[in-house]
PyMOL commands that place a pseudoatom at each C-alpha (Angstrom):
pseudoatom trace, name=CA, resn=MET, resi=1, chain=A, elem=C, hetatm=0, pos=[0.000, 0.000, 0.000]
pseudoatom trace, name=CA, resn=LYS, resi=2, chain=A, elem=C, hetatm=0, pos=[2.819, 2.415, 0.901]
pseudoatom trace, name=CA, resn=ARG, resi=3, chain=A, elem=C, hetatm=0, pos=[4.644, 1.554, -2.305]
pseudoatom trace, name=CA, resn=THR, resi=4, chain=A, elem=C, hetatm=0, pos=[1.541, 2.212, -4.452]
pseudoatom trace, name=CA, resn=TRP, resi=5, chain=A, elem=C, hetatm=0, pos=[0.985, 5.551, -2.721]
pseudoatom trace, name=CA, resn=LEU, resi=6, chain=A, elem=C, hetatm=0, pos=[4.652, 6.490, -3.300]
pseudoatom trace, name=CA, resn=VAL, resi=7, chain=A, elem=C, hetatm=0, pos=[4.487, 5.588, -7.008]
pseudoatom trace, name=CA, resn=VAL, resi=8, chain=A, elem=C, hetatm=0, pos=[1.223, 7.500, -7.518]
pseudoatom trace, name=CA, resn=SER, resi=9, chain=A, elem=C, hetatm=0, pos=[2.534, 10.542, -5.598]
pseudoatom trace, name=CA, resn=THR, resi=10, chain=A, elem=C, hetatm=0, pos=[5.756, 10.571, -7.603]
pseudoatom trace, name=CA, resn=ALA, resi=11, chain=A, elem=C, hetatm=0, pos=[3.864, 10.284, -10.907]
pseudoatom trace, name=CA, resn=LEU, resi=12, chain=A, elem=C, hetatm=0, pos=[1.527, 13.146, -9.955]
pseudoatom trace, name=CA, resn=PHE, resi=13, chain=A, elem=C, hetatm=0, pos=[4.477, 15.289, -8.861]
pseudoatom trace, name=CA, resn=LEU, resi=14, chain=A, elem=C, hetatm=0, pos=[6.321, 14.683, -12.140]
pseudoatom trace, name=CA, resn=ALA, resi=15, chain=A, elem=C, hetatm=0, pos=[3.151, 15.405, -14.125]
pseudoatom trace, name=CA, resn=LEU, resi=16, chain=A, elem=C, hetatm=0, pos=[2.735, 18.685, -12.210]
pseudoatom trace, name=CA, resn=ILE, resi=17, chain=A, elem=C, hetatm=0, pos=[6.323, 19.700, -12.983]
pseudoatom trace, name=CA, resn=ALA, resi=18, chain=A, elem=C, hetatm=0, pos=[5.958, 18.792, -16.673]
pseudoatom trace, name=CA, resn=GLY, resi=19, chain=A, elem=C, hetatm=0, pos=[2.651, 20.660, -16.921]
pseudoatom trace, name=CA, resn=SER, resi=20, chain=A, elem=C, hetatm=0, pos=[4.125, 23.719, -15.228]
pseudoatom trace, name=CA, resn=ALA, resi=21, chain=A, elem=C, hetatm=0, pos=[7.148, 23.720, -17.550]
pseudoatom trace, name=CA, resn=TRP, resi=22, chain=A, elem=C, hetatm=0, pos=[4.864, 23.476, -20.596]
pseudoatom trace, name=CA, resn=PHE, resi=23, chain=A, elem=C, hetatm=0, pos=[2.576, 26.259, -19.306]
pseudoatom trace, name=CA, resn=ILE, resi=24, chain=A, elem=C, hetatm=0, pos=[5.493, 28.611, -18.607]
pseudoatom trace, name=CA, resn=GLY, resi=25, chain=A, elem=C, hetatm=0, pos=[7.202, 27.761, -21.906]
pseudoatom trace, name=CA, resn=THR, resi=26, chain=A, elem=C, hetatm=0, pos=[4.142, 28.570, -24.000]
pseudoatom trace, name=CA, resn=ARG, resi=27, chain=A, elem=C, hetatm=0, pos=[3.667, 31.930, -22.279]
pseudoatom trace, name=CA, resn=MET, resi=28, chain=A, elem=C, hetatm=0, pos=[7.271, 33.080, -22.142]
pseudoatom trace, name=CA, resn=VAL, resi=29, chain=A, elem=C, hetatm=0, pos=[7.973, 36.259, -24.117]
pseudoatom trace, name=CA, resn=PRO, resi=30, chain=A, elem=C, hetatm=0, pos=[11.544, 36.403, -25.463]
pseudoatom trace, name=CA, resn=SER, resi=31, chain=A, elem=C, hetatm=0, pos=[13.375, 39.641, -24.754]
pseudoatom trace, name=CA, resn=LEU, resi=32, chain=A, elem=C, hetatm=0, pos=[14.105, 41.942, -27.659]
pseudoatom trace, name=CA, resn=ASP, resi=33, chain=A, elem=C, hetatm=0, pos=[17.479, 43.655, -27.240]
pseudoatom trace, name=CA, resn=PHE, resi=34, chain=A, elem=C, hetatm=0, pos=[16.505, 46.679, -29.320]
pseudoatom trace, name=CA, resn=GLY, resi=35, chain=A, elem=C, hetatm=0, pos=[13.660, 49.167, -29.408]
pseudoatom trace, name=CA, resn=PRO, resi=36, chain=A, elem=C, hetatm=0, pos=[10.896, 49.545, -31.984]
pseudoatom trace, name=CA, resn=ILE, resi=37, chain=A, elem=C, hetatm=0, pos=[11.882, 50.085, -35.617]
pseudoatom trace, name=CA, resn=PRO, resi=38, chain=A, elem=C, hetatm=0, pos=[10.747, 53.609, -36.583]
pseudoatom trace, name=CA, resn=LYS, resi=39, chain=A, elem=C, hetatm=0, pos=[8.375, 54.532, -39.402]
pseudoatom trace, name=CA, resn=GLY, resi=40, chain=A, elem=C, hetatm=0, pos=[10.214, 55.180, -42.644]
pseudoatom trace, name=CA, resn=ALA, resi=41, chain=A, elem=C, hetatm=0, pos=[13.107, 52.901, -41.654]
pseudoatom trace, name=CA, resn=ARG, resi=42, chain=A, elem=C, hetatm=0, pos=[15.747, 51.981, -44.202]
pseudoatom trace, name=CA, resn=VAL, resi=43, chain=A, elem=C, hetatm=0, pos=[14.861, 48.863, -46.243]
pseudoatom trace, name=CA, resn=LEU, resi=44, chain=A, elem=C, hetatm=0, pos=[17.189, 45.875, -45.861]
pseudoatom trace, name=CA, resn=ALA, resi=45, chain=A, elem=C, hetatm=0, pos=[18.947, 44.577, -48.980]
pseudoatom trace, name=CA, resn=LYS, resi=46, chain=A, elem=C, hetatm=0, pos=[18.777, 40.871, -49.935]
pseudoatom trace, name=CA, resn=SER, resi=47, chain=A, elem=C, hetatm=0, pos=[22.377, 40.326, -48.761]
pseudoatom trace, name=CA, resn=GLU, resi=48, chain=A, elem=C, hetatm=0, pos=[21.527, 41.869, -45.382]
pseudoatom trace, name=CA, resn=LEU, resi=49, chain=A, elem=C, hetatm=0, pos=[18.471, 39.613, -45.099]
pseudoatom trace, name=CA, resn=GLU, resi=50, chain=A, elem=C, hetatm=0, pos=[20.607, 36.532, -45.756]
pseudoatom trace, name=CA, resn=ASN, resi=51, chain=A, elem=C, hetatm=0, pos=[23.154, 37.615, -43.121]
pseudoatom trace, name=CA, resn=LEU, resi=52, chain=A, elem=C, hetatm=0, pos=[20.443, 38.286, -40.534]
pseudoatom trace, name=CA, resn=LEU, resi=53, chain=A, elem=C, hetatm=0, pos=[18.682, 34.981, -41.207]
pseudoatom trace, name=CA, resn=ALA, resi=54, chain=A, elem=C, hetatm=0, pos=[21.924, 33.149, -40.340]
pseudoatom trace, name=CA, resn=ASP, resi=55, chain=A, elem=C, hetatm=0, pos=[21.439, 34.267, -36.715]
pseudoatom trace, name=CA, resn=HIS, resi=56, chain=A, elem=C, hetatm=0, pos=[20.276, 31.886, -33.970]
pseudoatom trace, name=CA, resn=TYR, resi=57, chain=A, elem=C, hetatm=0, pos=[16.611, 32.514, -33.075]
pseudoatom trace, name=CA, resn=THR, resi=58, chain=A, elem=C, hetatm=0, pos=[14.150, 31.794, -30.321]
pseudoatom trace, name=CA, resn=VAL, resi=59, chain=A, elem=C, hetatm=0, pos=[10.955, 30.838, -32.171]
pseudoatom trace, name=CA, resn=VAL, resi=60, chain=A, elem=C, hetatm=0, pos=[7.463, 31.640, -30.890]
pseudoatom trace, name=CA, resn=ARG, resi=61, chain=A, elem=C, hetatm=0, pos=[4.178, 30.306, -32.238]
pseudoatom trace, name=CA, resn=HIS, resi=62, chain=A, elem=C, hetatm=0, pos=[1.619, 32.317, -30.239]
pseudoatom trace, name=CA, resn=VAL, resi=63, chain=A, elem=C, hetatm=0, pos=[0.742, 36.010, -30.590]
pseudoatom trace, name=CA, resn=ARG, resi=64, chain=A, elem=C, hetatm=0, pos=[0.905, 36.472, -26.814]
pseudoatom trace, name=CA, resn=GLN, resi=65, chain=A, elem=C, hetatm=0, pos=[4.634, 35.571, -26.953]
pseudoatom trace, name=CA, resn=ILE, resi=66, chain=A, elem=C, hetatm=0, pos=[5.517, 38.396, -29.348]
pseudoatom trace, name=CA, resn=PRO, resi=67, chain=A, elem=C, hetatm=0, pos=[7.299, 41.282, -27.569]
pseudoatom trace, name=CA, resn=LEU, resi=68, chain=A, elem=C, hetatm=0, pos=[5.444, 44.617, -27.557]
pseudoatom trace, name=CA, resn=ASP, resi=69, chain=A, elem=C, hetatm=0, pos=[8.334, 46.397, -29.330]
pseudoatom trace, name=CA, resn=LEU, resi=70, chain=A, elem=C, hetatm=0, pos=[8.053, 43.856, -32.148]
pseudoatom trace, name=CA, resn=LYS, resi=71, chain=A, elem=C, hetatm=0, pos=[4.307, 44.493, -32.477]
pseudoatom trace, name=CA, resn=GLU, resi=72, chain=A, elem=C, hetatm=0, pos=[4.983, 48.238, -32.605]
pseudoatom trace, name=CA, resn=SER, resi=73, chain=A, elem=C, hetatm=0, pos=[7.753, 47.684, -35.183]
pseudoatom trace, name=CA, resn=PHE, resi=74, chain=A, elem=C, hetatm=0, pos=[5.317, 45.699, -37.352]
pseudoatom trace, name=CA, resn=SER, resi=75, chain=A, elem=C, hetatm=0, pos=[2.855, 48.599, -37.362]
pseudoatom trace, name=CA, resn=ASN, resi=76, chain=A, elem=C, hetatm=0, pos=[5.600, 51.157, -38.040]
pseudoatom trace, name=CA, resn=VAL, resi=77, chain=A, elem=C, hetatm=0, pos=[7.090, 49.242, -40.988]
pseudoatom trace, name=CA, resn=THR, resi=78, chain=A, elem=C, hetatm=0, pos=[3.854, 48.053, -42.635]
pseudoatom trace, name=CA, resn=SER, resi=79, chain=A, elem=C, hetatm=0, pos=[1.541, 50.958, -41.705]
pseudoatom trace, name=CA, resn=LEU, resi=80, chain=A, elem=C, hetatm=0, pos=[-0.971, 48.268, -40.671]
pseudoatom trace, name=CA, resn=PRO, resi=81, chain=A, elem=C, hetatm=0, pos=[-2.398, 47.591, -37.215]
pseudoatom trace, name=CA, resn=PHE, resi=82, chain=A, elem=C, hetatm=0, pos=[-1.029, 44.538, -35.440]
pseudoatom trace, name=CA, resn=ASP, resi=83, chain=A, elem=C, hetatm=0, pos=[-4.249, 42.516, -35.599]
pseudoatom trace, name=CA, resn=MET, resi=84, chain=A, elem=C, hetatm=0, pos=[-2.847, 39.041, -35.911]
pseudoatom trace, name=CA, resn=ASN, resi=85, chain=A, elem=C, hetatm=0, pos=[-4.220, 35.822, -34.466]
pseudoatom trace, name=CA, resn=ASP, resi=86, chain=A, elem=C, hetatm=0, pos=[-2.717, 32.469, -33.555]
pseudoatom trace, name=CA, resn=PRO, resi=87, chain=A, elem=C, hetatm=0, pos=[-2.202, 29.612, -36.028]
pseudoatom trace, name=CA, resn=GLY, resi=88, chain=A, elem=C, hetatm=0, pos=[-5.430, 27.668, -36.486]
pseudoatom trace, name=CA, resn=ASP, resi=89, chain=A, elem=C, hetatm=0, pos=[-7.700, 30.510, -35.329]
pseudoatom trace, name=CA, resn=PRO, resi=90, chain=A, elem=C, hetatm=0, pos=[-10.278, 31.925, -37.765]
pseudoatom trace, name=CA, resn=MET, resi=91, chain=A, elem=C, hetatm=0, pos=[-8.886, 34.475, -40.209]
pseudoatom trace, name=CA, resn=SER, resi=92, chain=A, elem=C, hetatm=0, pos=[-10.794, 37.157, -42.089]
pseudoatom trace, name=CA, resn=THR, resi=93, chain=A, elem=C, hetatm=0, pos=[-11.598, 36.234, -45.670]
pseudoatom trace, name=CA, resn=ASP, resi=94, chain=A, elem=C, hetatm=0, pos=[-14.450, 37.131, -47.980]
pseudoatom trace, name=CA, resn=ALA, resi=95, chain=A, elem=C, hetatm=0, pos=[-16.679, 34.738, -45.992]
pseudoatom trace, name=CA, resn=ILE, resi=96, chain=A, elem=C, hetatm=0, pos=[-15.441, 35.595, -42.454]
pseudoatom trace, name=CA, resn=ILE, resi=97, chain=A, elem=C, hetatm=0, pos=[-15.403, 39.291, -41.628]
pseudoatom trace, name=CA, resn=HIS, resi=98, chain=A, elem=C, hetatm=0, pos=[-15.184, 39.575, -37.824]
pseudoatom trace, name=CA, resn=ALA, resi=99, chain=A, elem=C, hetatm=0, pos=[-11.676, 38.182, -37.368]
pseudoatom trace, name=CA, resn=PRO, resi=100, chain=A, elem=C, hetatm=0, pos=[-8.134, 39.478, -37.893]
pseudoatom trace, name=CA, resn=SER, resi=101, chain=A, elem=C, hetatm=0, pos=[-6.964, 39.387, -41.509]
pseudoatom trace, name=CA, resn=ARG, resi=102, chain=A, elem=C, hetatm=0, pos=[-3.498, 38.135, -40.550]
pseudoatom trace, name=CA, resn=GLN, resi=103, chain=A, elem=C, hetatm=0, pos=[-2.516, 34.856, -38.930]
pseudoatom trace, name=CA, resn=LEU, resi=104, chain=A, elem=C, hetatm=0, pos=[0.850, 34.220, -37.296]
pseudoatom trace, name=CA, resn=ILE, resi=105, chain=A, elem=C, hetatm=0, pos=[2.896, 31.387, -38.782]
pseudoatom trace, name=CA, resn=PHE, resi=106, chain=A, elem=C, hetatm=0, pos=[5.841, 32.003, -36.454]
pseudoatom trace, name=CA, resn=GLY, resi=107, chain=A, elem=C, hetatm=0, pos=[7.836, 34.765, -34.859]
pseudoatom trace, name=CA, resn=ALA, resi=108, chain=A, elem=C, hetatm=0, pos=[11.523, 34.664, -34.004]
pseudoatom trace, name=CA, resn=VAL, resi=109, chain=A, elem=C, hetatm=0, pos=[13.873, 36.770, -31.902]
pseudoatom trace, name=CA, resn=GLY, resi=110, chain=A, elem=C, hetatm=0, pos=[17.652, 36.709, -32.307]
pseudoatom trace, name=CA, resn=LYS, resi=111, chain=A, elem=C, hetatm=0, pos=[20.544, 38.839, -31.089]
pseudoatom trace, name=CA, resn=GLN, resi=112, chain=A, elem=C, hetatm=0, pos=[20.744, 40.965, -34.263]
pseudoatom trace, name=CA, resn=SER, resi=113, chain=A, elem=C, hetatm=0, pos=[17.204, 40.759, -35.591]
pseudoatom trace, name=CA, resn=ALA, resi=114, chain=A, elem=C, hetatm=0, pos=[13.613, 39.640, -35.186]
pseudoatom trace, name=CA, resn=ILE, resi=115, chain=A, elem=C, hetatm=0, pos=[11.128, 38.138, -37.636]
pseudoatom trace, name=CA, resn=LEU, resi=116, chain=A, elem=C, hetatm=0, pos=[7.371, 37.879, -38.020]
pseudoatom trace, name=CA, resn=VAL, resi=117, chain=A, elem=C, hetatm=0, pos=[6.095, 35.423, -40.629]
pseudoatom trace, name=CA, resn=TYR, resi=118, chain=A, elem=C, hetatm=0, pos=[2.345, 35.483, -41.168]
pseudoatom trace, name=CA, resn=GLU, resi=119, chain=A, elem=C, hetatm=0, pos=[-0.402, 34.647, -43.601]
pseudoatom trace, name=CA, resn=GLN, resi=120, chain=A, elem=C, hetatm=0, pos=[-2.284, 37.596, -45.067]
pseudoatom trace, name=CA, resn=GLY, resi=121, chain=A, elem=C, hetatm=0, pos=[-5.936, 36.700, -45.505]
pseudoatom trace, name=CA, resn=SER, resi=122, chain=A, elem=C, hetatm=0, pos=[-8.165, 37.896, -48.307]
pseudoatom trace, name=CA, resn=PHE, resi=123, chain=A, elem=C, hetatm=0, pos=[-9.788, 36.369, -51.370]
pseudoatom trace, name=CA, resn=ALA, resi=124, chain=A, elem=C, hetatm=0, pos=[-6.479, 34.553, -51.931]
pseudoatom trace, name=CA, resn=SER, resi=125, chain=A, elem=C, hetatm=0, pos=[-4.255, 34.400, -48.861]
pseudoatom trace, name=CA, resn=PHE, resi=126, chain=A, elem=C, hetatm=0, pos=[-0.459, 34.522, -49.136]
pseudoatom trace, name=CA, resn=PRO, resi=127, chain=A, elem=C, hetatm=0, pos=[2.539, 34.347, -46.798]
pseudoatom trace, name=CA, resn=CYS, resi=128, chain=A, elem=C, hetatm=0, pos=[4.481, 37.456, -45.780]
pseudoatom trace, name=CA, resn=ALA, resi=129, chain=A, elem=C, hetatm=0, pos=[7.434, 38.174, -43.538]
pseudoatom trace, name=CA, resn=VAL, resi=130, chain=A, elem=C, hetatm=0, pos=[8.786, 41.249, -41.826]
pseudoatom trace, name=CA, resn=ILE, resi=131, chain=A, elem=C, hetatm=0, pos=[12.443, 41.114, -40.829]
pseudoatom trace, name=CA, resn=PHE, resi=132, chain=A, elem=C, hetatm=0, pos=[13.672, 43.712, -38.354]
pseudoatom trace, name=CA, resn=SER, resi=133, chain=A, elem=C, hetatm=0, pos=[17.345, 44.540, -37.803]
pseudoatom trace, name=CA, resn=ARG, resi=134, chain=A, elem=C, hetatm=0, pos=[18.946, 45.810, -34.622]
pseudoatom trace, name=CA, resn=THR, resi=135, chain=A, elem=C, hetatm=0, pos=[20.399, 48.614, -36.807]
pseudoatom trace, name=CA, resn=GLY, resi=136, chain=A, elem=C, hetatm=0, pos=[16.922, 50.124, -37.225]
pseudoatom trace, name=CA, resn=ALA, resi=137, chain=A, elem=C, hetatm=0, pos=[16.278, 48.830, -40.750]
pseudoatom trace, name=CA, resn=ALA, resi=138, chain=A, elem=C, hetatm=0, pos=[13.592, 46.389, -41.873]
pseudoatom trace, name=CA, resn=ALA, resi=139, chain=A, elem=C, hetatm=0, pos=[12.205, 44.490, -44.859]
pseudoatom trace, name=CA, resn=TRP, resi=140, chain=A, elem=C, hetatm=0, pos=[8.591, 43.591, -45.572]
pseudoatom trace, name=CA, resn=ILE, resi=141, chain=A, elem=C, hetatm=0, pos=[8.292, 40.799, -48.133]
pseudoatom trace, name=CA, resn=ALA, resi=142, chain=A, elem=C, hetatm=0, pos=[5.663, 38.595, -49.749]
pseudoatom trace, name=CA, resn=ILE, resi=143, chain=A, elem=C, hetatm=0, pos=[6.888, 35.025, -50.167]
pseudoatom trace, name=CA, resn=ASP, resi=144, chain=A, elem=C, hetatm=0, pos=[6.246, 33.841, -53.697]
pseudoatom trace, name=CA, resn=ASP, resi=145, chain=A, elem=C, hetatm=0, pos=[5.992, 30.087, -53.611]
pseudoatom trace, name=CA, resn=TYR, resi=146, chain=A, elem=C, hetatm=0, pos=[4.973, 28.370, -50.366]
pseudoatom trace, name=CA, resn=MET, resi=147, chain=A, elem=C, hetatm=0, pos=[4.206, 28.895, -46.695]
pseudoatom trace, name=CA, resn=PRO, resi=148, chain=A, elem=C, hetatm=0, pos=[7.488, 28.825, -44.707]
pseudoatom trace, name=CA, resn=ARG, resi=149, chain=A, elem=C, hetatm=0, pos=[6.879, 26.984, -41.429]
pseudoatom trace, name=CA, resn=ASP, resi=150, chain=A, elem=C, hetatm=0, pos=[10.330, 27.609, -39.909]
pseudoatom trace, name=CA, resn=ILE, resi=151, chain=A, elem=C, hetatm=0, pos=[13.498, 29.697, -40.178]
pseudoatom trace, name=CA, resn=ALA, resi=152, chain=A, elem=C, hetatm=0, pos=[15.174, 27.208, -42.547]
pseudoatom trace, name=CA, resn=ALA, resi=153, chain=A, elem=C, hetatm=0, pos=[12.318, 27.483, -45.066]
pseudoatom trace, name=CA, resn=LEU, resi=154, chain=A, elem=C, hetatm=0, pos=[12.396, 31.295, -44.850]
pseudoatom trace, name=CA, resn=ARG, resi=155, chain=A, elem=C, hetatm=0, pos=[16.190, 31.235, -45.405]
pseudoatom trace, name=CA, resn=ARG, resi=156, chain=A, elem=C, hetatm=0, pos=[15.663, 29.127, -48.557]
pseudoatom trace, name=CA, resn=SER, resi=157, chain=A, elem=C, hetatm=0, pos=[13.039, 31.516, -49.931]
pseudoatom trace, name=CA, resn=VAL, resi=158, chain=A, elem=C, hetatm=0, pos=[15.295, 34.529, -49.363]
pseudoatom trace, name=CA, resn=HIS, resi=159, chain=A, elem=C, hetatm=0, pos=[18.447, 32.810, -50.634]
pseudoatom trace, name=CA, resn=GLU, resi=160, chain=A, elem=C, hetatm=0, pos=[16.664, 31.708, -53.829]
pseudoatom trace, name=CA, resn=ALA, resi=161, chain=A, elem=C, hetatm=0, pos=[15.062, 35.180, -54.190]
pseudoatom trace, name=CA, resn=ARG, resi=162, chain=A, elem=C, hetatm=0, pos=[11.532, 33.705, -54.068]
pseudoatom trace, name=CA, resn=PHE, resi=163, chain=A, elem=C, hetatm=0, pos=[10.004, 36.837, -52.562]
pseudoatom trace, name=CA, resn=SER, resi=164, chain=A, elem=C, hetatm=0, pos=[8.754, 40.279, -53.561]
pseudoatom trace, name=CA, resn=PRO, resi=165, chain=A, elem=C, hetatm=0, pos=[9.308, 43.453, -51.536]
pseudoatom trace, name=CA, resn=MET, resi=166, chain=A, elem=C, hetatm=0, pos=[6.139, 45.073, -50.222]
pseudoatom trace, name=CA, resn=LYS, resi=167, chain=A, elem=C, hetatm=0, pos=[5.595, 48.754, -49.567]
pseudoatom trace, name=CA, resn=PRO, resi=168, chain=A, elem=C, hetatm=0, pos=[3.339, 50.278, -46.924]
pseudoatom trace, name=CA, resn=ASN, resi=169, chain=A, elem=C, hetatm=0, pos=[0.380, 52.428, -47.910]
pseudoatom trace, name=CA, resn=THR, resi=170, chain=A, elem=C, hetatm=0, pos=[1.570, 55.764, -46.560]
for i in range(1, 170): cmd.bond("trace and resi %d" % i, "trace and resi %d" % (i + 1))
show_as sticks, trace
zoom trace
């Protein structure tokens, strides 16, 4: 009886620790070591994008994990409000109108840069990325061929020049 109680107690304790670690990990916001990118920031060249994408990143997959300075940078660079939802949540299309029109694919924070990759919803949705540099420059791009699900796929798209620069409506 004592042995059964000990095994059950240990299993519950380990489950509590694992659950706590998961809960904290999914809510952790990585720190951004630079402030918001200003409106009218210099546009990054393709070679700069490739250099920045070689950085090591902490990847996030939930909007609540995106640092506030990164949300502000998104709005400054794109001239759009940061109204993005989590992967799998409803996204505004021609049929759904009371939902954000952008859906996060992933975000990433590194020492020299930060990235937001998202799907832009509309009649035909398409993937976009905004890459922010610690130097105060940024690039807003539409990815031409497929939905990048991780940094490696985004690196390939940039390296193979499978993207188009986007410009904010100012």
